[in-house]
Structure formats: structure tokens, C-alpha cells
TORSE-928193 format. One line per field, with one value per residue (C-alpha): x negated, z, y; chain; residue in three letters. Coordinates in steps of 0.2 Angstrom, whole numbers, plus 5000, padded with zeros to 4 digits. Each point is the difference from the previous one (the first is absolute). Example, Ala and Ser with C-alpha at 12.3 -4.5 7.8 and 13.67 -1.06 7.14 Angstrom:
xx [4938,4994]
zz [5039,4997]
yy [4978,5017]
unit [A,A]
code [ala,ser]
END
This chain:
xx [5124,4995,5009,4989,4992,5006,5012,5004,5013,5010,4991,5006,4992,5000,4988,5013,5009,4987,5001,4985,5006,5014,5003,4983,4995,4986,4999,4986,4999,4986,4983,5003,4988,5010,4994,5010,4996,5008,4996,4997,5017,5009,5004,4988,4996,5018,5005,4985,5007,5017,4994,4990,5016,4992,5011,5020,5007,5016,5006,4993,5000,4986,4995,4985,5000,5002,4984,4991,4985,4997,4984,4999,4983,5005,4989,4997,4999,5007,4989,5005,5007,4986,4987,4987,4997,5003,5016,5006,4995,5007,5016,5004,5000,5016,4999,4993,4988,4981,4996,4981,5004,5001,4984,4991,5007,4995,4981,5001,5006,4987,5008,4997,5019,4992,5004,5013,5011,5000,4982,5001,4996,5014,4990,4998,5019,5005,4989,5008,5016,4995,4994,5017,5009,4990,4999,5016,4999,5019,5011,5000,4988,5005,4985,5000,4983,4991,4984,5001,4985,4992,4981,4995,4996,5015,5011,4993,5001,5018,5003,4991,5010,5017,4996,4996,5018,5015,5011,5011,4993,5007,4988,5000,4982,4992,4984,5003,4987,5009,5016,4995,4990,5015,5016,5010,5017,5003,5014,5001,5009,5006,5015,5008,5001,4987,4996,4992,4987,4993,4982,4986,4995,4988,5013,5012,4994,5005,5017,5003,4996,5013,5013,4998,5000,5017,5007,4995,5008,5016,5001,4998,5014,5011,4997,5003,5018,5003,4996,5012,5015,4999,4999,5015,5010,4996,5004,5007,5017,5013,5006,5014,4997,4999,4984,4993,5002,4990,4987,4998,4998,4986,4993,5000,4993,4985,4997,4999,4989,4989,4999,4999,4984,4986,4982,4983,4992,4989,4980,4988,4991,4983,4986,4981,4997,4984,4984,4985,4989,4987,4982,4996,4994,5014,4991,4983,4994,4982,4997,5014,5003,5012,5002,5013,4997,4985,5010,4994,5015,4988,4982,4990,5014,4997,5011,5005,5016,5003,5015,5013,4998,5012,4991,5011,4994,5005,4996,5009,5006,4986,4986,4998,5009,5006,4983,4992,5013,4997,4982,5001,5011,4989,5012,4988,4982,4990,4988,4986,4997,5009,5017,4999,5016,5003,5004,5017,5011,5017,5006,5018,5005,5013,5001,5006,5006,5010,4993,5000,5018,5008,5016,5010,4995,5017,4995,4997,4989,4990,4998,4996,4993,5014,4993,5017,5011,4986,4987,4986,4993,4985,5005,5019,5012,5016,5014,4995,5018,4996,4984,5004,5014,4987,4995,5018,5005,5017,5005,5009,4985,4991,5003,4998,4986,4985,5004,5015,4993,4995,4982,5002,5009,4984,4989,5006,5000,4982,4997,5012,4989,4983,5003,5004,4984,4986,4987,4988,4995,5015,4997,5015,5000,5013,5011,5010,5009,5019,5001,5011,4996,5005,4991,4984,5002,5000,4986,4989,5005,4995,4983,4996,5003,4991,4986,4989,4994,5009,4995,5013,5000,5015,5004,5010,4992,5011,4997,4981,5000,5010,4991,4982,4985,4989,5002,4989,5003,4992,4988,4996,5001,4983,5006,4995,5012,5001,5007,5008,5005,5019,5014,5004,5004,4981,4994,5006,4993,4983,4998,5009,5011,5013,4996,4997,5008,4988,4998,4983,5001,4995,4984,4995,5002,4989,4986,5001,4997,4984,4996,5000,4992,4985,4998,5000,4987,4989,5002,4985,5002,5007,4988,5009,5007,4990,5009,5005,4997,4985,4991,5011,5016,4997,4996,5016,5009,4993,5004,5018,5010,4992,5008,5016,5002,4996,5013,5011,4996,5005,5015,5007,4997,5007,5016,5000,5001,5014,5009,5004,5018,4998,4984,5009,5011,4987,4985,5005,4983,4992,5014,4996,4982,5000,5011,4990,4984,5009,5004,4981,4995,5011,4992,4982,5004,5008,4985,4989,5009,5000,4980,4998,5011,4991,4982,5007,5004,4983,4993,5010,4990,4986]
zz [5136,5005,4993,4988,5005,4983,4988,4984,4989,4985,4996,4984,4993,4983,4994,4989,4990,5000,5015,5008,5015,4998,5016,5006,5018,5013,5016,5012,5014,5017,4994,4982,4985,4985,4984,4987,4982,4983,4984,5001,5000,5007,5017,5013,5007,4998,5011,5013,5003,5002,5013,5007,5001,4988,4985,5002,4988,4989,5009,5013,5017,5012,5017,5012,5018,5012,5008,4985,4992,4982,4994,4980,4991,4981,4984,5000,5019,5003,5013,4998,5015,5011,5006,5001,4997,5018,5002,4983,5007,5018,4991,4999,5017,5012,5020,5008,4986,5004,4995,4997,4987,4986,5004,5002,4983,4992,5005,4994,4983,4999,5005,5014,5000,4998,4984,4991,4990,4985,4995,5002,4985,4995,5010,5016,4998,4999,5016,5009,4997,5004,5017,5002,4996,5011,5014,5007,4998,4993,5001,4981,4988,4982,4990,4982,4991,5016,4989,4987,5001,5013,4998,5004,5016,5006,4991,5010,5015,4999,4994,5017,5009,4994,5003,5018,5003,5006,4991,4985,4984,4984,4987,4980,4992,4984,5009,4997,5012,5014,4998,4998,5017,5008,4995,5006,4991,4983,4995,4981,4994,4982,4990,5014,5012,5012,5002,5016,5002,5016,4993,4998,4981,4997,4994,4994,4981,5000,5008,4987,4984,5008,5002,4983,4992,5009,4994,4981,5003,5007,4985,4989,5009,5000,4980,4997,5009,4991,4983,5004,5007,4984,4989,5009,4998,4980,4999,5017,5000,5004,5018,5012,4996,5020,4998,4985,5008,5016,4987,4990,5017,5006,4983,5002,5018,4992,4988,5012,5013,4986,4995,5018,5001,5004,4995,5008,4997,4984,5003,4995,4984,5001,4986,5000,4983,4998,4993,4991,5007,5012,5001,5011,5014,5007,5015,5008,5017,5005,5017,5000,5014,5007,5015,5004,5014,5005,5003,4988,4989,4990,5004,4989,4989,4986,4990,4982,4993,4985,4985,5010,5017,5013,5013,5016,5011,5018,5017,5012,4995,4997,4997,4983,4988,4988,5000,4995,4987,4993,4999,4991,4987,4997,5006,5015,5000,5015,5011,4997,4990,4982,4993,4983,4989,4986,4982,4993,5016,5000,5016,5009,5017,5013,5013,5016,5005,4985,4996,4981,5001,4998,5011,4989,4984,4994,5001,4980,5000,5013,4989,4984,5005,4990,4984,4993,5004,4995,5010,4991,5007,4991,4980,5004,5004,5010,5006,5017,5009,4992,5009,5016,5000,5001,5018,5006,4994,4995,4985,5011,5010,4985,5004,5019,5008,5006,5018,5003,4997,5013,5005,4992,4983,4999,5002,4984,4991,5003,4994,4986,4995,5003,4992,4984,4997,4993,5013,5004,5018,5012,5016,5012,5018,5010,4986,5012,5009,4999,4988,5002,5005,4982,4991,5010,4993,4982,5002,5008,4985,4987,5010,5000,4980,4997,4989,5006,5018,5013,5016,5014,5017,5010,5019,4993,5008,4989,4984,5003,5002,4984,4989,5004,4993,5014,5016,5002,5018,5013,5012,5013,5003,4993,4981,4998,4989,4995,4987,5002,4988,5001,5005,5018,5009,4994,5005,5017,5001,4993,5012,5017,4999,4991,4997,5016,5003,5000,5018,5002,5003,4987,5012,5001,4982,4998,5015,4992,4981,5007,5009,4985,4990,5013,5001,4981,5000,5013,4994,4990,4981,4995,4987,4980,4996,4986,4985,4991,4984,4988,4991,4986,5009,5011,4983,4994,5015,4998,4980,5003,5008,4985,4987,5009,4998,4983,4997,5009,4992,4982,5006,5005,4983,4992,5012,4996,4983,4999,5011,4984,4995,4981,4998,4997,4988,4992,4999,5006,4994,5013,5014,4999,4999,5016,5008,4997,5005,5017,5003,4998,5009,5016,4997,5000,5015,5010,4997,5005,5016,5003,4997,5011,5015,4999,5002,5013,5010,4996,5008,5015,5003,5013]
yy [4912,5017,5017,5008,5018,5007,4996,5010,4992,5000,5017,5009,5016,5009,5014,5010,4988,4986,4986,4996,4989,4990,4989,5001,4992,5000,4990,5004,4988,5001,5001,4994,5005,5004,5006,5008,4997,5006,5008,5021,5008,4985,5009,4992,5018,5005,4985,5003,5019,4992,4989,5014,5011,5014,4996,4997,4986,5004,4983,4988,4995,5004,4993,5003,4991,5015,5007,4991,5013,5001,5009,5005,5001,5010,4999,5017,5007,5018,5008,5018,5009,4994,5009,4986,4982,4995,5008,4992,4983,5004,5004,4982,4996,4999,5004,4985,4997,5001,5016,4996,4986,5013,5008,4983,4993,5016,4999,4982,5005,5014,5016,5012,5004,5020,5001,5010,4989,5012,4996,4980,4989,4987,4987,5011,5003,4981,4997,5013,4994,4981,5006,5009,4984,4988,5011,4997,4980,5000,4984,5002,5008,5006,5002,5006,4997,5001,4996,5015,5012,4989,4991,4983,5001,5009,4988,4985,5009,5004,4981,4995,5013,4995,4981,5004,5009,4996,5010,4993,5007,5003,5003,5007,4998,4997,4993,4979,4996,5012,4992,4984,5000,5009,4995,4985,5004,5008,5011,5001,5015,4999,5006,5008,4985,4993,4981,4994,4985,4994,5000,5012,5010,4986,4988,5015,4998,4981,5004,5016,4988,4986,5014,5005,4984,4996,5016,4994,4984,5007,5013,4984,4992,5014,5003,4981,5002,5016,4990,4986,5012,5009,4984,4994,5017,4996,4982,4995,4990,5012,4998,5009,5019,5003,4989,5006,5019,4993,4995,5017,5009,4988,5003,5018,4999,4989,5013,5014,4989,4999,5018,5005,4989,5010,4990,5004,5016,5000,4997,5012,4997,5007,4997,5010,5008,4991,5012,4994,4987,5010,4993,4987,5013,5012,5008,4999,5008,5000,5006,5014,5010,5014,5012,5013,5013,4989,4986,4986,4991,4988,4995,4990,4991,4990,4990,4994,4999,4988,5000,4990,5003,5004,5009,5005,5015,4999,5011,5011,5017,5012,4987,5006,4988,5012,5008,4983,4997,5017,4998,4983,5007,5015,5013,5005,5000,4991,5011,4988,4984,4998,4993,4994,4996,4988,5004,5002,5002,5004,5005,5001,5005,5000,5014,4995,5016,5001,5018,4998,5001,5017,4999,5013,4989,4989,4982,5000,5015,4991,4987,5008,5016,5008,4994,4992,4984,4987,4991,4994,4984,4993,4998,5001,5015,4997,5012,5007,4994,4983,5000,5005,4988,4986,5009,5000,5017,5004,5009,5014,5003,5007,5019,4996,5011,4990,5009,4989,4983,4988,4996,4984,5007,5012,4986,4990,5017,5002,4982,5003,5014,4993,4984,5008,5006,4987,4995,4988,5007,5003,5009,4997,5013,4991,4993,4992,5013,5000,4987,4985,4982,4996,5013,4997,4982,5006,5013,4985,4991,5012,5004,4982,4999,5016,4997,5015,5006,5004,5012,5000,5009,4992,4998,4985,4983,4989,5010,5000,4982,4996,5011,5003,4990,5010,5015,5013,5008,5011,4992,5013,5018,5004,4999,4981,4991,4981,4989,4983,4988,4994,5009,5009,4984,4994,5017,4998,4981,5004,5017,4992,5016,5011,5018,5011,5015,5015,5004,5012,5019,5011,5004,4981,4999,5015,4994,4982,5006,5009,4987,4988,5014,5002,4980,4999,5012,4993,4981,4992,5000,4983,4992,5003,4984,4989,5000,4985,5006,4997,5015,4999,5000,5015,5009,4995,5005,5016,5003,4993,5014,5013,4987,4999,5019,5001,4986,5010,5015,4991,4995,5016,5007,4986,5003,5018,4997,4989,5012,5010,4994,5002,4988,4984,5009,5010,4988,4982,4993,5011,4997,4981,5002,5011,4986,4987,5010,5003,4982,4996,5014,4992,4984,5006,5011,4984,4989,5017,5000,4981,5001,5013,4992,4985,5007,5011,4983,4992,5018,4998,4983,4998]
unit [A,A,A,A,A,A,A,A,A,A,A,A,A,A,A,A,A,A,A,A,A,A,A,A,A,A,A,A,A,A,A,A,A,A,A,A,A,A,A,A,A,A,A,A,A,A,A,A,A,A,A,A,A,A,A,A,A,A,A,A,A,A,A,A,A,A,A,A,A,A,A,A,A,A,A,A,A,A,A,A,A,A,A,A,A,A,A,A,A,A,A,A,A,A,A,A,A,A,A,A,A,A,A,A,A,A,A,A,A,A,A,A,A,A,A,A,A,A,A,A,A,A,A,A,A,A,A,A,A,A,A,A,A,A,A,A,A,A,A,A,A,A,A,A,A,A,A,A,A,A,A,A,A,A,A,A,A,A,A,A,A,A,A,A,A,A,A,A,A,A,A,A,A,A,A,A,A,A,A,A,A,A,A,A,A,A,A,A,A,A,A,A,A,A,A,A,A,A,A,A,A,A,A,A,A,A,A,A,A,A,A,A,A,A,A,A,A,A,A,A,A,A,A,A,A,A,A,A,A,A,A,A,A,A,A,A,A,A,A,A,A,A,A,A,A,A,A,A,A,A,A,A,A,A,A,A,A,A,A,A,A,A,A,A,A,A,A,A,A,A,A,A,A,A,A,A,A,A,A,A,A,A,A,A,A,A,A,A,A,A,A,A,A,A,A,A,A,A,A,A,A,A,A,A,A,A,A,A,A,A,A,A,A,A,A,A,A,A,A,A,A,A,A,A,A,A,A,A,A,A,A,A,A,A,A,A,A,A,A,A,A,A,A,A,A,A,A,A,A,A,A,A,A,A,A,A,A,A,A,A,A,A,A,A,A,A,A,A,A,A,A,A,A,A,A,A,A,A,A,A,A,A,A,A,A,A,A,A,A,A,A,A,A,A,A,A,A,A,A,A,A,A,A,A,A,A,A,A,A,A,A,A,A,A,A,A,A,A,A,A,A,A,A,A,A,A,A,A,A,A,A,A,A,A,A,A,A,A,A,A,A,A,A,A,A,A,A,A,A,A,A,A,A,A,A,A,A,A,A,A,A,A,A,A,A,A,A,A,A,A,A,A,A,A,A,A,A,A,A,A,A,A,A,A,A,A,A,A,A,A,A,A,A,A,A,A,A,A,A,A,A,A,A,A,A,A,A,A,A,A,A,A,A,A,A,A,A,A,A,A,A,A,A,A,A,A,A,A,A,A,A,A,A,A,A,A,A,A,A,A,A,A,A,A,A,A,A,A,A,A,A,A,A,A,A,A,A,A,A,A,A,A,A,A,A,A,A,A,A,A,A,A,A,A,A,A,A,A,A,A,A,A,A,A,A,A,A,A,A,A,A,A,A,A,A,A,A,A,A,A,A,A,A,A,A,A]
code [met,ala,pro,pro,leu,leu,his,val,arg,asp,ile,his,leu,asn,phe,gly,thr,thr,pro,leu,leu,thr,gly,ala,glu,leu,gln,val,gly,glu,gly,glu,arg,ile,cys,leu,val,gly,arg,asn,gly,ser,gly,lys,ser,thr,leu,leu,lys,ile,ala,ala,gly,leu,thr,glu,pro,asp,lys,gly,glu,tyr,phe,leu,gln,pro,gly,arg,thr,ile,arg,tyr,leu,pro,gln,glu,pro,asp,leu,ser,gly,tyr,pro,thr,val,leu,ala,tyr,ala,glu,gly,gly,leu,ala,pro,gly,asp,asp,gln,tyr,arg,ala,lys,tyr,leu,leu,glu,ile,leu,gly,leu,thr,gly,glu,glu,asp,pro,glu,thr,leu,ser,gly,gly,glu,ala,lys,arg,ala,ala,ile,ala,arg,ala,leu,ala,pro,glu,pro,asp,ile,leu,leu,leu,asp,glu,pro,thr,asn,his,leu,asp,leu,pro,val,ile,glu,trp,leu,glu,ser,glu,leu,arg,gln,met,lys,ser,ala,ile,val,leu,ile,ser,his,asp,arg,arg,phe,leu,glu,asn,leu,ser,arg,ile,thr,tyr,trp,ile,asp,arg,gly,ile,ser,arg,arg,ala,asp,his,gly,phe,ala,arg,phe,glu,glu,trp,arg,asp,lys,val,phe,glu,glu,glu,glu,lys,glu,gln,ala,arg,leu,asn,glu,lys,ile,arg,gln,glu,glu,his,trp,met,val,tyr,gly,val,thr,ala,arg,arg,lys,arg,asn,met,arg,arg,val,arg,glu,leu,ala,asp,leu,arg,gln,gln,arg,lys,glu,his,lys,gly,pro,gln,gly,ser,val,arg,met,ala,ala,thr,glu,gly,asp,ile,ser,gly,lys,leu,val,ser,glu,ala,arg,his,ile,gly,lys,ala,tyr,asp,glu,arg,pro,ile,leu,arg,asp,phe,ser,thr,arg,ile,leu,arg,gly,asp,arg,ile,gly,phe,val,gly,pro,asn,gly,ala,gly,lys,thr,thr,leu,leu,arg,met,leu,thr,gly,glu,leu,ala,pro,asp,thr,gly,ser,ile,arg,leu,gly,ala,asn,leu,gln,met,ile,thr,leu,asp,gln,lys,arg,glu,lys,leu,asp,pro,asn,asp,thr,leu,val,asn,ala,met,thr,gly,gly,ser,gly,asp,met,val,ile,ser,gly,asp,thr,ser,lys,his,val,met,ser,tyr,leu,lys,asp,phe,leu,phe,lys,pro,glu,gln,ala,arg,thr,pro,val,arg,val,leu,ser,gly,gly,glu,arg,gly,arg,leu,leu,leu,ala,arg,ala,leu,ala,ser,pro,ser,asn,leu,met,val,leu,asp,glu,pro,thr,asn,asp,leu,asp,leu,glu,thr,leu,asp,leu,leu,gln,glu,leu,ile,ser,glu,tyr,pro,gly,thr,val,leu,leu,val,ser,his,asp,arg,asp,phe,leu,asp,arg,ile,cys,thr,ser,ile,ile,thr,met,glu,asp,glu,ser,gly,lys,trp,gly,glu,tyr,ala,gly,gly,tyr,thr,asp,met,val,arg,gln,arg,gly,glu,gly,val,gln,glu,arg,lys,val,thr,lys,ala,glu,lys,thr,ser,gly,ala,ala,lys,glu,asp,lys,ser,ser,ala,cys,ala,pro,lys,lys,glu,ala,lys,lys,ser,gly,leu,asn,phe,thr,gln,gln,his,arg,leu,lys,asp,ile,pro,gly,glu,ile,glu,lys,leu,glu,ala,lys,ile,ala,arg,cys,gln,lys,glu,leu,glu,asp,pro,asp,leu,phe,ser,ser,asn,pro,asp,arg,phe,his,lys,val,met,thr,ala,val,gly,lys,leu,his,glu,glu,leu,ala,ala,leu,glu,glu,glu,trp,leu,glu,leu,glu,met,leu,ala,asp,gln,asp]
END
């Protein structure tokens, strides 16, 4: 058996008085494909830094074969101190490396190399760091969340590139599909130690569940043995004193063993606070268009989103996914066409950039807005730390500033805050960023059971496959978008390809847009579609929007009256009368919307 390229063993490391790693190990052989998995805060990134020689453990052994090279990709690359992106990428090269490979990789990744590092976005900085790590073609590549901030075309390119490399790879990622496609060995970091399995991530969950099951059985056997020994201590026949003292010591050892056992870390308990039921129609776009600086973002796009839909939005960075999402939720007006929103929408959003969190706020203030120590969730109230405990926050973190939370903890905090608000429309912009795999599983279950509508922007192919009923994607640079039934894999099957990188230059986009406008102007006018409605139905289709507006106005007046906190106590009869009226008005509104949708579908038929 060939000796390992890298071997770190019996690694111990404390943060203050808290043990993080208590005997962890990592062994990397020639050309191996290893994934490191574990909960947020389990020590995966720390172990990877120790393997890279960047962090010194309190105790442990480190071996690297002489002459072997390692390159490390951090979660958050630091480009400070470099005049250009090219200088940063070339900084990873050693004497004898191909000096042109860094520039070649930057160009493939959409960078010229002349960019000022201080002006880069998170995605651009990650691309530059990937070029720096891959350019030397090292013996060992250590990659910490390499897909964070990357769009689908770059993720799929990186996956293909890593498959072809001869380097041994150790990988941390929350992207299931990425892990399944690349890994052949799994190291599981759990409660300070590491376990190794000679199979890829695809079999990890089955393996993990078996380990937990065996632990439960072992603890049950230990408890039974302690029970038997305690019974002997009370009722057993007195034997030689020496033998009795030995059994007393053994019982003490068993009790200590049970006391020191650390069970699996608790799981996140997520539940969305349900709002009122929305109308059947959530949002309808009719021939909408949008352009920025003469570049078409969206052109002649139409869709209907109905209650209960789970719509995924995919495309390269800069395609306009968030812009389209903002238009469909009424936050942004289109340049052309029209957007119609359904009735009684209660929307919650999860912001991908974590910008809604004040870094100087404490955990409690960020959750409650400084309005006390209770969280109102639907009809119930709960102490803020009791609520946050469901999201794996500890009581001692109550006064922790947001700025010191990890990316995963900030993600969980935003989820906790969003899910406490009543909603029937959930808008999630890159919700999977920084979340561990167990939390992703629970988020997926929550979305699957959510009674409302979900609009999701994501680059996580597995998450899109598990969640979405349809995918909306950019088709080409002219602003054309299409919608496909099913998840991401279904979309690829129907299109014959996945999401493609935006490659055209600004000048090409401008000339292409002008050409498109010119060809559209010169094209012969199409004969109008023959409506599938009779005379009465046509008039009914025109009248229904006005009736819907009147009903919505009545509902708004009733809701305003119900907002009076003294109404119930001062005039309970009036309160119940208005409540009954609101219920009937919502029923009438839902029936009108259903009729309107049916007529619209008939009108679209030839």
C-alpha cells in the first residue's frame, strides 16, 4: 500500500475552553477524491486549514511527503495587497509552473486579470481564487465551499475541470450534486472526531444513520448494565471485600462513561407561520419587458403563477433573475407589458446577501427588532431564546453580535426571522448559501409542506430538483426567457443543455438588441389570434377585473375596521359581523379569480 501524500492525525484544538477537535484525522492518498462533511461549527474548515498548514493545532501529528505541493481555496478569499487580479492569481504559482495557466483560467472564468481586487463582487473574487488554486496543478487541492457565490455555468465547468485533474482533492461543500459527482471517500467530522468511509457522499446519509442507530443501541446496553450493577449493589450477596470494591469502581466508571457521552447535535426545528389563504392567482405577467443601459434583460415574457406553485429561477450571474423576481412580486415595474398580483398576498423574503442584518445588533435584537424578549409566531408567543434554540442557537449567544456569527449561523438567523412572520408567499434568493446539509434537508421539508407559494432563486441543482414544480430560465442574450415543467434535471432534458454562461461583449449585446428591434419593426404583422370566447364571455372577461377591484376595496375597508383594538370589547356584535363579511368577500373574490382564469385560458386558445 502506497504511503499517503498527507496525513494529519490525533488533532486536538480548543477555542478558549471549548474543545472543537478531540482526535480528528485526515489521510489523503494519490489522486483521491475526498469530501469533508459535518454540521456547521463541527470543525471541517478548521481541519482543512490545519491540513493546509495555516492553523496550528494544540496537539497532533502532521506529515506531508517531501516535495509535494498543496493549494488551499478559502471560503472568503482575501485579495488585499495585490494590484490586479492577475497578480493575485499568479501569486499561487511556484518556480517551474506554467506562467500562462493563471491568465488562461481567469479568461475562462470571465475575468481579464486587469481588474482591481477592491472592486470585485463576491462571485468574481471566488473565481479569481479558483484560478489561483488550480493554476499550479498541485498534488493536493483543499477546497472550502468552492461553489459559494458561483452561478450554474461556472459550477458545472468547475466540476468538469476537477474531474480531469490528477490532483488529490479534499472538498467541503453544501452542494449535494457537486459532492455526489466528485467524491469517492467521505470523512465525517462529528463531535470532535473524524470517521472515514471508502465511498462517496451519495451513501453518506445511510452510513450516518447507521452510526447513530448503533450508538443508541450501545447506550441502551450501557444503561442496562448500569441498572444491573446498581441492583447488585443493593441486593447482591456480600462477597469478598476486594471483589466488592472492584465492582464499585466499575460501576463508577460506567456512570462516568454515560455522563461523558455526547449524543448527536440537535436538529433545527423549522415551521413557517401560516398567513391567510391567498387567492388562486398569485401573479400574472403579460408580455413584460425590461432593459438596463440598452441591454435587454427580459423581452416579451408571460407567465401565470398560481397558489401552491414552486417556481425556480436559474441563469448565469447578471442574467436578471432577481430583477424578474422583483417584477413578479410587484416590487419593480416592467418597461413594457403588465403585471397583475393576486389578492391577499403576505410575502416573506430571504435575502441572499444577508444585508438585512445589522452587524452590530445582538442575536436577540436582530430577532425581535429590539422590541422585548418575545417572538410572536402566528397566534402564539414564545421567548426569543426558546425560539432560537429551535435553530440551534445557545442561550450564551443571546448577546453575541451578528458580526461574529458564521455564515451558516447568519443564514439560520435570517430563516428564523423570516419564518416567524405570517405568509402565504415565500421568496427565497439563494437560501442554501452557508447552510449545512441537515439544515438544507429540513428547509426542503418545510418548503414541501408549505401551503403557500414559493419563488426560489438558486444555483443548487439538487435543491431545485427536490423543490420545484417548474423552472424559469434565460434562453439567450436577447432577453428571451422560457419556462419548463419539473426541476433542473427535467429542464436540462427538455432543453438539451443546462444554463450557459453569458459570453457576448457589451458591444455585441447592443448591436444584437438593435438588430432585434430592427427585425421586429420590419417583420410583417401577425394576424391576431382568434379568441376562443363567445360574445357574452368576452364582455364578462372585460367586466371581471373591475368587480375584483371593488371586492378588494371592500375587503380593505373591513380589514381597516378590524384593526381597531377596541372593536371586539366595545362592540362584539359588530366585530363578528365584519369578520363574517370578510370571509364571504374572500370566497367571492376566489370565485371571481377562478372564473377570470378560466376565461383567460379560453381566450388564449385558437
